[in-house]
N, C-alpha and C positions, 0 to 999 in steps of 0.2 A: 430805538431811544429807549434805554434802561426805565423799569417803569418807577412809579413817584416811591415806590416804596423802599427804595436801594436808597435812592438820596434821603428820603427821610429816615432811614436804620442809621445810614452812617451820619447820622446830625449829630443821633447818639443820645444823652443830656438833654442836648438845648433842643429837639424836636420835643421830648417828651414832657419837658418842663412845660415847655408853650402853650402845648396842647392841655396839660394842667389847669395853666393857668384860664384857658379859654374857658373851661369846664366851670373853676369857681367862679367865673365873671360873673356865667349866668345863675349859677348858683346863688350868688351873692343877691344878685338881683330879686330876684323869688322870694330869697329867704327877707331881705327886707321889708315885702310888704305882708308874710307870713306872721313876724314877728312884732308888729305894731302891738301896743299894750295895750292901746284903745283907736276902735274905728273913728275916724274922721266924723263931725255932730252932720254935716249931711247925707252921710251913709247911713247912721241912726236914723235919720227922719225919712230917709229914703226906707228904709229897710219896715221902721215901723206903718207907714205910707203903704209898702207891699201887702203889709199883713192885711192893711183892714180893707184893700181894696179887690175887687175881686175881678180875677184873670177873666179874659176873653173865652168865650163857650161855658162859665165855669155854669151852668144850668139847672142841675141837678143838686139833691140832698146828699148825692154819692159821693160830687166835686165839693160841695163844701166840706164836708165831712175829711176830706181826705187833702185840703188847703188847709186844714185845722189841725191834723195832725202832722202834716209838714210842719209849720208853722211850729208847733210845739216842738220835734225833732230838732226844727234850727236853733232853738233859743239851746236846747241843750247844749247841740255843737259848739254852738257860738262860746257859751260858759266854756266848755271843755278848753276848744281852742286858745280861748285866753289864759284859762292854767297852764298853757302850754304843751295838755295830756291832748299829744297827736293823735295816739289810736281812739281814743274817746270820741275826738271830734269826728275823727273821719266812719266811726262806725254810727254813729247817733246822726249825721248829714246822711250818710247810706239810706237809711231811715227817712229821714225826709223828704230824699228823690223818689225812693221807693211809694213812698204815700203820696209826692205830686211831681210825676218829672219834667213838668214844665215850671215850676218852682225855684226862677232865677236867682235869688240872695243862696238859697242853699247848694245851685248845682256850682256857683261862682266860688262858694265860702270851701264849697268843697275840691274842685280843680288846684286852689292853692295848698290845703291841706296834703293833699294825693304828692303836688310839686314838692315840698318840704320831706316827704315821706321818701322821695327820689321814685315815683311810680310816672314817669313821663306820659306814659302812652295811657292811664286813664286821666291824667292832667287834662288832654288831648282832648280827651273824648267828651269829659267835662264841656269843657272849653267851647268846644263844634255843637252843644247841644241847643243852648239858647238860640243861636245862630237859623237854625229849624224855623223858629219862629222870628227871628228879628233880624234881617243881614244888613241893618245901618247901625252896626254897632259897633265902632273902629276900636272900642277899649276888649272888646269881646274878641273882636278877629286877631287883634296884634298877639293878646294873651292866648291863642291857639297858635297864632305861628312857633310864638316861645315854644310852646307846650311840644310844635313837632320838630322842631330844632332839637330841645331833649330830647325826643322818642329819634332822633335819625333820620326824621322824613324834613331834610331840608329844602328839597326841590318843593314840596307842600306849601313849607316855610315862605317862601319866597315870595309864592301866587299871594300868600293873604298878605304879607309885607307891600306886595306890589297895589293888593285893593285900597287897604289904609293908607299908602303914601298918595296912591291916586284920589284920593277923599281930603287927603289933608299934608300935601307938599312941602310942608315944614312939621310935619314929625320926624323929628330927629330920631327918637328911641325907634321908631320902626324903621328908620334910614339904618340904623344904627345895628337894629336885628337884622336887616335882610343884609347888612354885610358880610355878617358872620354865617350866615346861611350860605351865599356865594362864597365865603370862603373856604367850606364844609367841601362845595360840589368845586372846587377847584379853580371856581373862577378868579382869581386875582384881580385880571382888571376890575370886573363888575365891582368886587367888594372894598376896591380902593376907592375908585370911585362913590359909594355910599358914604365913606367917610369921611371921604373930604367933602362931600356937599353939607355931610352934619358939622362937622366942623367950622363948614362958613356962616352954616347958618346957628350956629354956638361957638364961636371960638374957644373957649371954657370949657367945651365939654372933654374931660381926661379921660375918660374913660373911650371914647371913639378916636382921640389919639396914641393910647395906649393900642389898641386893634390895628391903627393904621401903620403903628409900629412893626406889629408884630407881621403883616403885609410885606413888609421891606425886609425884615428879618426872612421871611418864608423864598421872596427874590434874591437871598445870598446877597442885600443891600446893605449891610449891618450900619454902617455910617450914615445913614438917614434913618434907619431904626434908633441907634441911640440920640439922635439929634430929637426924633419926636418925641423920646422918653426923656430926653432932659426937659424940653419943654415944656410938659405932663408934672415931673416934678418942681418945674419953677414955679406951676401952679399950685400945687401943693406937695409940702417938701414932705407931708406925712404918707403919703402916697402909696400905701404897701403893693401895690398890684404893680405900678410902673417900677418898682424896684425889685420887684420878682422876677418881670420879664427883659428889665435893664441885664441884670444878672444873667438871665438865660443865655442871651443874645451876646454881651462880653464872654462866657465863658463858651460859647460855641465858638470865638475869635482867639481865644486861647489866650484872653487878657485875665492877667490876674486882679485886676480894679474889680471884677465880679465877686469876689470874697467879699470886700467891703458894700457891695451892694446886697448880697447876699446876706450877710451879717445885719447887715440894717433893715431886712424884710422881714429877719426873725424879731429884731427889735420890735417891729410894729406889728406882729400877729407872731408871739410865741408860738404859738398851735399851728403854726404852716408847717405840715410834713415835706412838701414840695423843696422849700428853702433848708430845710435841716439838711434836704439829702442833698441839694445842689452845694452848700459849703461843706459840709463830710465830702463830695468829690476833689474840691478845692484843698483841703485838707490833705487828703490822698497825694494830692500833686504837690504839694509842700513836702510831703515826708512824712506829717504827723498822725500814723495809725492811732493813737488814743483816741485824740480828740473826733477824729473821723467814724471810729468807731462809736462814740457818745452821739454825736448828731444822728446816725444812723439810729440808735435806738430809739433815740426820741421821737426818731420820724416813724418809726413802727410802733410806737406806743402810741402815736398819735392818729395813725390812720392803720389800723391793723390789718382791713381787710384792702384796703388801698395798694395796686401792683407794682405802683414804681417804687417804693422804700424799698421794699424786700427785693426787688429785682436789682437795682443797683448796688445792695449790697452783697447781697450775692456776686455780683458780677465784679465788686471790688474786691472778694475775697478767692476771686477765681484771679484776676488779676497779682493779687499777695499772696497766691499756693496755695491758699487751706481751700484746699480741693473738697473737704467733710463741710467745714460750713459754706461753700461756695453750693455744693449742690443741695444741702437743707432749705438755702434762701431758696432756689429754686424750684425745688420740691412745692415750698408752701405758697410759688406764683401760680402752682399750677392748678388749685384752687379756686385761683382769684379769676376776677370778670381781667381781661385785658382790653387795655385802653383804643388801643387801634391797632389794626394788622401789624403796621411797623416793630412795635414792638414786640409782638409776639413771637417773626421772625426773628430779632435780634435775640430773644431770651431763648427759643428755639438752636438759636446757632451755639449757644456759649452750652446748650446742656449736651448738644452732639459733637461739640468740643472735648465735653467729661465724658466721651464715651456711654452718656445716659442715654441712648439712641431712644428706647420706647419713650420714655418720658418726653424728650423732643419732637417725635410724632403728634405726640399728643398735645406739644405746645404750638407745633405748626397746624395742625386740625382747626384750633382756636382762631388762628391767623386767616387761616384760609374762612372759617366762620365769618371773622370780621371783615375779609375785605369784602366777602360778595353781600353782609349787609352794607357794607358805605355805600350809597349813591352817588359819590366822586365818579366823575367821567374815567378815572383813572383807576379805579379801582379794580375792574377784571384783569387790568394788566397787573395790580398789587395780590388780585388771587393768585393767577400765574406762575407768579413769584413765589409764594407760597408755596402752591404744587411742588414747583419744583424743588423746593428745599426739602419737603415731606417726601421727594420719591427719593434724594440723596439719603435721607437718614433709612428710606426703609432698602434701598439698595445696600445700605451698609450691615442692616440688619440679614442679609441675603434673601429678600423679598425681592428677587426683580419684577415679580408678575406685577405686585403693587407699586412699584415705581415705574414701570411703563404704562399703568392706569392710571396714578398721577400725572404723568407726564403728557398719556392723551388727553385729559379732561384739562392741561395746561393750554395747549393748543386749542381745543374746543374753545377755552374761553376767552383765550385772546388770539385769535389766528392770525392778527398785524402782528405779532410782536415774533419777532425772529429767534429770538432766545428760547422761546420752548420749543421751536423745530428745530435749534442748535439741539437743547437739549436731549430731546426725543432721539433723537440722529446717533447724540452719542452713544446712549443706551444702547441703542440698537446694536453697533458695534463691540461692544461689554459684552452681548450677551449671542453673537458671534448671529446681527440676521445683516450682512452687508447690503443685501438687494431694499430692504427698509432704508434702512438708515441714509442711503444713495438717494433717494425717495424723500427723504427726510432735509438733505442738504440741499436738495434741486428746490422743493420747495421753499425753503429759505432765502435762495439765492433768488428764485424767483418774485419774492417781495425785495430783496435789494442785492440786483447785480454785484456788485462788487465788496460783497461780506467777506472780508477776510478770514474769519475762522468758517466760515461753510464750503470757500474754497481749498483753505485748509485741511478741511476733514474730507470735503470729497477727493482732494489729490490721493490723499491718504491708502484712500479705498481702490481706486483708479490704480495705484502702484503694488496693492495687494493684490491685484487680480491680474497683474501683468502689462498694465495700461500706463508705459511709464513716459509715452510722448503727451498722451493727456495730461498726465498727473503736473507733468513738467509745467506744462501750460496756466495750470489750475494755480500752481505756486506763485509763479511767473505773478500771475492775475494778483494772488494776494500780497505780493511783494508790492506792485504796485500800487495799491488801496492803501496798505498799512506799512511801511517801507521799515517798520519797527516790530515786526511782528518775529520775533527769536525763532519762533517752533517752525516754522515755512523757511528760514533758511538753513534749519538743522535738516527738513527733509526733504530739502533741493538736494544737500549736500549726502542726504544716501545713496538718490537717485544716482549721482555723478560718480559717488563711489561704486556701486555696481555697477557702471557703464566701463570703469576703468578708470576714471577722469578725474587724477586723484589731485590734481592740483585745485580744478575747480570746485571738489568737496571738501580740502582744504579751505580755500577761499570762503569758501558759506560756515564750512562749521566754525571759525574765529568770529566771521559777523554775531554768528546766533549766540556763541556765548560773549562776544562783548557788549551785546546789547542784555543778554540774561546770565552773567557769570557766576550765580548759585545757580544753578539748573543742573542738577547731577547728567542728568541722560547726555546733557551736550556737552558736557568736558569727557564723559565717557566716550563719543564718535568722536569729539577733536582728537583725543589720546591715543584710539584705534587708526585712525588716517595716518596722524603721526609714526603710529609702528608700522603700517603699510610704507611708507615714506621711508623709512629706515631711520627716521631722526626719531632716535631713542629715548634720550633723557629730557625732549620736550613731549614726549610720549608719556613719558612718567611724569613726567611734572603736572599735565594735565588730569591720570588719571588719581594721584595723588588728591588734585582738589574734586576730586567726583567722587572718591571715598568719604572727601571731609565732608562734601555736604551730602552723606548720605545715598550715595549711588546702591547701585548693586551690586552686592559686595563679591560674588563669585564670578561675575563677568569684568567688573573689573580688576580684580585682584588676577585673573586670569589674561585681561592683556597685559598688564604690570608685569608679571613672572614670564611673560612672552617676552618684553622688550629687554627682560633684566635677563634673561638668558643669552639674548643676543648680542648683550654686553660682553658676553664669558661670566655676569653676577649671578652663579649657577646656584651660591647658597642662598641669596634673596626672591632668587626665582623659585627656588622648591620650599623657602618658609611660604611665599605668598599662595604656591598651588595647595600648601598644608591647610592654609587660611582658607583657600576658595573652597577645597572639598570638604571641608567644616559647615561652612554656609551652604553649599549643596551636596553633598555624598554622592548625588543619582547622575550627578553632572556627566554624559561620558565622555563633554567634548575638553571637560578640566580633566578626566582619565586621561584623554587622547594626549593633551597639552602639554601633562605629564610622562609619559613614556616618549614624547620626544621630542624634552628637554634631557633626558637619560639617553638617548641616542646621541644625541648632541655630544654628550659627557664621554660615549662608545659603554656607560653603564646597561649593557642588552640583557644580561640576567633580570635587573630589575625594573628596564623599560618592557620585558615581555610582561609584566605580572602588571602593570598597568594598564597596556594594551590591551592584555585578556578581560581586564573589568572595564575598560572603555567599550568594550565590540559586546561583551556578556551586553552591558546596559542599551548597545541602538545597538542593531544587527546592519544597519546603513550608516553609519561613518567613517566615510569615506577616507580619513586623513587616519583614522584609528588602524586602520589597513595595511594604511601604505607605510606608515610609520612603523606596524608593528614586522613589515616584510624587511625595511630598514634594516632591524633589532635583528631579525632572523638572519639576513646576511653577514652583517658585521659578525656573529654566530660562524658563518659558513654554511650556515642551513637552506641553501639555495631553495630548494625543492619546496620549504614551508613559504621561502618569500617570494618564490612567482606565484605560488596559487594568490598569497596576501595581495602582490599588485594586482594579480589578473582582478580579485577582487574590488578592490579600488576603484578601478578604471570604468567596473559597471557601475559605479556607484558615484564617480566622479560626472559633477557639472560640464568642467572642463578638465578631458583627460590626458592633457597631453603630458603634463610630467610625470602622470603614475603609469601611462605606457612608455613611456621613455626609461624609469625604474624597470617594468618589466624585462622590455629591451637589455638593459645593462643585465639583470641578471640572469636570463636568457645566455645572454652571449659568454658569462663568468660559466655557465653550465655545459657550453660548448654548442649549445644546440643556434646556431648561426642562421639558420634558417630561417627560425622562429622571432630571432633576436629583431631580423631584417622587417620582419611581419608588423612586428609590435612597433619598430620606431618609426615603420611608414606611415602607420594609422595616430600615430602619435602625430605627424606632420602635415595630415590631413587633417587633424585638429590644432593645431598651430606653425603654420609653414614659415615662422621665424624665429623657431625655436633651433638654436645654434647647439643645446645639449644633445637632441634627440639628431643631426646630423652629424655629428660628432661619435655618436654611440651607434649610428648604422655605419658610419665609416670603420668603427672598429672590428665591426659583424664583418662586414666584408673583404676589411683584411683579412680578418683571421679566415674565412672564406675559399680567400685566395682571387679575392675577386678585386685587382690592384685599383682599374679602372674606378668602377662607383666609389671605391676607397676614399681614392685620391680628390675624388670631387665634391664627397661629403664633408672629409676633411677642411678640405678648403672653405666650402660654405660654413662648416661649424664655427672652425677658429677664427672666420671672420665674422660672426655672429654673435659668439660667444667671445665673455673675455677669457682669453687664451691658457692652456692650461698647459706647465712643459714639455707634458705627458700625450696631452693631443699633438703637440706640433712633431716631436717625435714620430708619433705615429704618421704623420702626413709627411714624414722626411722620409719614411718607412716606404710607404706606398708611391712617394714619387722615384723612388731607388729603383723598385720593382717596376715601373714603366719607363725606365731610362731615360727620365726628365732628371739628370744629376743636379744641374743648375739648380730648378726648382727643390731638391731636397737637400744642395747645401744652404741656402736660405732658411729654410724649413729651422734646419738645426741650432743657424744660429739666431734665429729668434727663440728656439727653446733655450737655450744656453744665456740670452737675455734676464730672459726671465728668473731661470733656475739651473745655475750652472752644477751642480749637484745630480741632475735627472736622469737616472739612467735605464728605467723602466718603461714603453709606451705603452701599457697598459693603465688603464683607468680601476680601483676594484670597490668595494665596496667593505672596507673595514682590515679583509684580510690583508698579508703582503702579496704584492705580486709576484705573479709565477716567471720564470726562468728563458720560456716562451717566448717572452714578449722583451726580452734583453736585448738592449738598441744593437750593441755589436751582434748578438748572437744574430738576430736578424736580417744586418744586413750581409754577414759575414753568410750567410746563407743565399743569399744573390751573388754571389763573387763570382760565378761561372759566366754570367752575362756582364756584370762589371768589367769581368777581363777582356770581354770581344769588345768593348769601348774603350780600348786605351787608348783612343787617337783622340777623346771629350776629355779637355783635362779637367773637367768637373768632375771624371772618374775617380780621378783621385782624391779631387775634396773629399766626397762622400767617402771611399775606403779609410781617409785620414778620418774625418769623423767620428768614425766607428771607432778606432785605436786610441783618437782623444778621449773621448767618452768612458772608455776604459780604464784611462788611468796610463796608455804605453804612451808617454809623450815625444818619446825618441821616435818612436815608430813613424806617428802620426807625420811628426816634422818632416821626416824624410819624404812621406806619401804629397805634404803640401809643395817641399820643394820642388817634386818632379812635376806640377801641375805648374810653379813657377816657369821648370824649364821647358816646358812647352806653351807657355804664353805669358812672356815676362813682365806685360801690363796686367795683369788677373788680380785685381781687388779683390774677389773675395780672399782667394787663394793667400794675398799677403794677413788678411783678416782673418783667416784661419791659423796661418803660421803665428801670427800674434801672439794669438788665443794660449798655442800651446806654448810658449813662447815664455808666457808670461805664468803659467801653471808650471814650469821649469822654475823661475824666479830666475831668467835670464832678460831682465827687463829692459836693458837699454836695446838690446837684438829685437826686442817684442817693440819698441817704441817705433825703432827704425819702422819696422813691418809697419804698424797702425798709420805713422805720417804718409809712407809711401801710398797707403790704400785711399787716404783723403783725400792725397794729391791727386789720384786719379780717377775718382769719384768723388768731387766734392758735394753733390746734392744729394749722395746716400746717407739717408738717416743712420745707417748702421754703422758706417764706415766711422764716422765723427764718432759713434757708441763705444765701439773699442778703444780710440787712444784715450776717450775721458775716464772711462772705466779702468783704463792702466795708468793714467795720471793720478786719478785718484787711488789707487790701493799705492799707487810708492809717495803719496801724500806731496805729491807736487799740483795742490791745490791752487797756485795763481795759473800756472799752466793749464790745469786742467778746465777752469772756468774759464780763458779766454777759447780752448775748443770748445766748451759747450756753446757759448759766445757764438764761435764761427758757425757751429751745428745748429743754432736756432737762426742765425740770419740764410745761411743756406736753404729755411725751409718755411719761410716767411710765406709763399704761397698755398702749401700744402703742412701745414704742421704737426709735428711729430709726438706725440705723447711724452713719448721716450724719454728726448733731448729734454723735454722738461725736467723729468724726473732724475737723470742724469746731471743737469746743471743744479736742481735741488740737494742732491746727495752732498755734490760740490761745497755748495752755499753753508749748508746744514754743518759740514765738518767744521767750515772755517768760522761757524757760530753766526755767520749771517741769518740770523732764526727768522726775520721778516723777508727776504728778500728770498730765502729756501721757501719757507710759506708758499709765496706768490708763487715760484715756480710750478711747486704741485697743485695747486689751486688753479695754478694753465690748465699743468698737465689733464687735470679732472675736469677743466671745461671742453677740452674736443676727446677725453675720453672718460667718461664717469666710471666705468667701470675697472680702471686700472688700479689691479689689485697695491701692486709698490707704492703707487702717489699717494693714496689712502697712507699705505706703511709711513712712508717718507712725511707726509702733515703728521702721523701720530706723533711721529720723534719730535719735530716743531713744539708740539704741544705741551708734549712730553717734559721737553727741558727748558719749556716755559712756566712749567708747574701748572698747567694746564689739564689737570688727571683726568676730568671728565670727557672733555672734547677728545685727547687723548685716548680715553677706552675707546671710544666712539669710531674713531679711526680705524684703531687696531682692530674693532671689533669688524667693520667692515672687509678691511684685509682676508681678515679668517672666514668673513662670509661666501667672499670672493674665490679664496684658494684655502679651501680646507685642509689641505695636503701640506702645507706651507710651513713648517716647524717655526721657522723666525718670528712670523707673526702671532703666535702664541705665546713665544720667549718674551716678546716686547710688552705683550697685554700684562702678561705673567711680573713683569715689572713694574706696570704702572699699579695692580692692585698691591703689590708689597709698599710700593709709595703712597698710595689711599687708606694702609692697614689692614687690608681685605685679605687675609693670609690663605683662609679656606680657599678663594678663589683663585689665588695664584699658585696654590698646589693644586687644583684643578689642569690649570693650564699647565704646568710644566710638567705636569703628567703626558697630556695631550700632543705637547711635542714630543715628548719622552717617543710615544709611542707612531711617533711617525721617523725620525731618526737616529737610527737606532747604531751608527759608528760606535764604537766600544769605548774612544774618549768623550764622547758627547754623555754616553750614559752615565759615564760618572760625573761630567759637570751637571748633569739634571739630576741625579739623586744627592748630590747636595746641594743643590738651592731646594728639592723638594722638602730635605730635612732641618735645613736653614727655616720655611716656610711654615712645617707643622710645628715645630718646636715654638716659632709665635702664636702660632693659633693655642698652643697648650698653654703661656705666655698670659692671653687672653682667655681664656675659660678658666685659671687661677684668679687673676683680676676680676671679672665679675662676681664670681664667688664672694 
């Protein structure tokens, strides 16, 4: 359970005012006795008799002289008391007691005077002394009990009240006093029983009814409290104490009727400072600052040494933004005695909020002292709570040792309080003492096995120590104990993310944000997860929210820059990185990310500068080395690239991508054996890396090992979204092995992806060399191909080389020879149809494609050739029929390309919804199909859903970064979004890929137009 102090502090004004009312009730009963103008006749007679009658034991002259002196001083003290001069009365009565310490009238009157002067301890001692002589005087024992209450000794008071009630069960005042003492001890049930008993004996006892109402208020039973107070006021409409307590109860419930009750209490007692404070707070609630300040001023004037008025005025000034006034009042409170630990904690909290930390520590000191002096059962828990708050302030003052000392004291004060163990564990975590933190979390869990915060804290330490499975179990247990513990979902998401389980991570991050939408760190984690899932717009939205909530600027802006860069929004990405680097200029990761973005933009010199800086800041930044290697490779500096890729691979935790880059660079340098070795290591690290298989296959092919090359290229193009160049290399490898059928099929697949592909090489930014030209590599195999003239597929391979070089007439001759050898050869009809299409002999081409379909209706490539031709001829209806036939033929084993072709046709006839559906089906069967992403982007573009279009085109670019059409489509999207700088960047990237003279002219025109719009935007902005 949380300590009593929390509940009391949360109650704010209500608790403070109720406590004040209790003290006043006690004080008023005392003052009524002190301020009596004349003692009753019987008291005067008793005193005269006492003067004359010798006490027992008065045997000597010395004793008689002492009594005479005591009587003389008593008379002087009584006269001063009647004049209202309490200080003189106390002095004279002190002389009387010194003269004869057994003289009961002097002790009794001095006790009353001391009480009036606020000396509760002295009052208690004076009432106790006569009882040494006579333990049968209920009046004195009751008086001592009251003094013990005022002195903060309620447990002793209860014993005295018990004695009185036992002697006289009808003593209502004793029952009332015992109820007050029991309430101080936290014995609510006992206190309530006493007040009820008092009312049973004396139903019209209004003070008892008010005390009973206070018990109900303490127990969160406000309606019953109001009912009792109403009954008290029905008995006496001018009972100010009842109005004051009623107002406090109503204020605690947010009931506006409290205002009228406070006003009535002030009317009855204009000099009541608490009522002034209560009404001032109601004025503030109504928005009347002027009248509130007036009441606060009056309250402070009436009680300049009272804690409550100054504290509440300071608190209100804080809320109104008057920090100077707030600090002034709260500093003044530091000089005053606090009513209880709760009030001191509340004030310390406010001082801490104002960053007056030393003053806050001083106030927490008072809170600790007040709690330790409190006899209530929950006082130790209160002290522990105050110690924890003081520890917080000390930690903020960089006094970690002092904070730990306080938390250790809190643990000692209340070892059964789990919060104390949790607080110290958390501090041990912050000062990097995980073992001690773990021990404290274990202690907390020993007290409560399903304590969710402790399970969460232990899980974080276990995860930091690499014990992910144990951490996961603790997080599961924490969520079972508290299904709304947002932080546990977030931490579990991090574990799933680290394990590569992005879907699980995303689910947990979303739940964490749902439960706590204002937590910036959760939004950051969600944004990063969506970034890794390539959900770029959703990532940006989450990161925007994280920044709006005050999340870590450098990290959130860096992640957002990465998402924007992936969408081609290079200007915004660079702006984000600029701001992120302002927030954290020494972040190696941010400089590395800047270099990575510039590499994507092919700004290699700029990238090198950023990456040099990243590496200077962190010599172990694997990402920076890898990106710098790519920048060097883009500039043709392959030796430097190899050095960087080697360093990156040595630093990376999972080095498959870095080793593949190393393999790639070594191959481009002509060091095929080293390339094979690097790719083999990459495949050991990640056996499913299709890209590593492709690069090793190319290295084998360059080294003349066609058998291994073909095997690796087959595996690579199966595992990785195939590139046209890799398929051309596969075709060459199979041709070298005299596997002409496989060679022809690989060539057809390459042309289906990019009919302009000429080179089997995959470069790192530079233009491919002539050694990898497809026709040249096939021509080099001419002697072996000639030996296989009896294989009709050998003619197809020769024809494919001619077709790839644009020699369509010669290619058609080779394809026709194949058909002369085998007239039912589907592949030959497809090949010749493609060549005839390139010559614009469309009727003849259509005949060949239809013949191929009739021969092999289950082969998806045969259908796709016909669909492509009909699309080019704009015979969309026939094309759709062919596409549907193709899809029906593949019901058992769907082929994504068929859905793409069908989607293209539906796009051309403006059936956008159906087209979108086809592209989505294609992605269902082949999530990394670049052409399907491109088609989906075209549908979104046509529907003016530019953000979604941008995401689809960007995904296509990610998958096939050497395909200029995807860059052009994305650039067109940027133009429609008004982001002309990004459009210029994409047009330039497309131009770097396609250097056909006609296209160069077209792209230059587009670049000039976009740059002109950039200038117009800049002028308009000025």
